[in-house]
C-alpha positions as CSV (number, residue, x, y, z in Angstrom):
1,X,7.0,21.3,20.1
2,X,7.9,17.5,20.4
3,X,5.4,15.0,18.8
4,X,3.8,12.3,20.8
5,X,5.1,8.9,19.4
6,X,1.4,7.7,19.4
7,X,0.3,10.5,16.9
8,X,3.1,9.8,14.7
9,X,2.6,8.8,10.9
10,X,4.6,5.7,10.1
11,X,5.2,4.0,7.0
12,X,5.1,0.1,7.1
13,X,6.3,-2.4,3.9
14,X,2.9,-3.6,2.9
15,X,2.9,-7.6,4.1
16,X,0.3,-10.2,3.5
17,X,-1.6,-9.3,6.5
18,X,-2.3,-6.2,4.9
19,X,-4.2,-7.8,1.1
20,X,-7.5,-8.4,3.2
21,X,-7.7,-4.6,4.2
22,X,-6.4,-3.1,0.9
23,X,-9.4,-5.5,-1.2
24,X,-12.0,-3.5,1.3
25,X,-10.3,-0.3,1.0
26,X,-10.2,-0.7,-3.0
27,X,-14.1,-1.8,-3.6
28,X,-15.5,0.8,-1.3
29,X,-17.6,2.8,-3.0
30,X,-15.7,6.2,-1.9
31,X,-12.4,4.7,-3.3
32,X,-13.0,2.3,-6.4
33,X,-13.9,5.2,-8.3
34,X,-10.7,6.9,-8.4
35,X,-8.6,3.6,-9.0
36,X,-6.5,2.7,-12.0
37,X,-8.4,-0.7,-12.1
38,X,-11.8,-1.0,-13.6
39,X,-12.6,-4.0,-12.2
40,X,-13.7,-5.2,-8.3
41,X,-10.7,-6.9,-6.5
42,X,-10.9,-10.2,-4.6
43,X,-7.7,-11.7,-2.5
44,X,-7.1,-14.3,-5.5
45,X,-6.2,-10.9,-7.3
46,X,-4.6,-9.2,-4.5
47,X,-2.2,-12.3,-3.3
48,X,-1.2,-12.0,-7.4
49,X,-0.6,-8.5,-6.8
50,X,1.7,-9.0,-4.1
51,X,3.7,-11.6,-5.2
52,X,4.4,-9.7,-8.0
53,X,5.3,-7.3,-6.1
54,X,8.1,-8.8,-4.1
55,X,9.3,-9.9,-7.3
56,X,9.7,-6.4,-9.0
57,X,12.8,-4.3,-7.3
58,X,11.8,-1.5,-8.9
59,X,8.4,-0.9,-6.3
60,X,7.9,-0.6,-3.2
61,X,4.6,-0.2,-1.3
62,X,4.0,1.1,2.4
63,X,1.2,1.2,4.8
64,X,0.4,4.6,6.2
65,X,0.2,4.7,10.0
66,X,-1.4,6.9,12.2
67,X,-0.2,5.7,15.7
68,X,-1.1,2.2,15.5
69,X,-4.1,2.7,13.3
70,X,-3.9,1.9,9.4
71,X,-4.8,5.0,7.1
72,X,-3.8,4.5,3.8
73,X,-1.6,3.0,1.4
74,X,1.3,4.8,-0.7
75,X,4.0,3.5,-3.3
76,X,7.2,4.2,-5.2
77,X,7.7,2.8,-8.8
78,X,9.9,3.1,-11.4
79,X,12.9,2.8,-9.0
80,X,15.8,2.9,-10.8
81,X,18.8,1.8,-9.0
82,X,21.9,2.6,-11.6
83,X,21.0,5.6,-12.0
84,X,20.0,6.9,-8.8
85,X,21.0,10.5,-7.9
């Protein structure tokens, strides 16, 4: 059975345009208790995180999309390009 393109799960690199949504998600009462940070985020903190992410080749963060709808975020951390196998 062929999956329709509009219902396809996709991964897209996180961009600055995603930061406002990420702050909303991570500060929401449904998500915040499960985060690793112990403070509410704001746009300044999120921009600093994003800028650090751009300089760190060992981390890659992706938005998860269902069709065109952003439904989550995931990432790869501690990427080791030297010892890959």
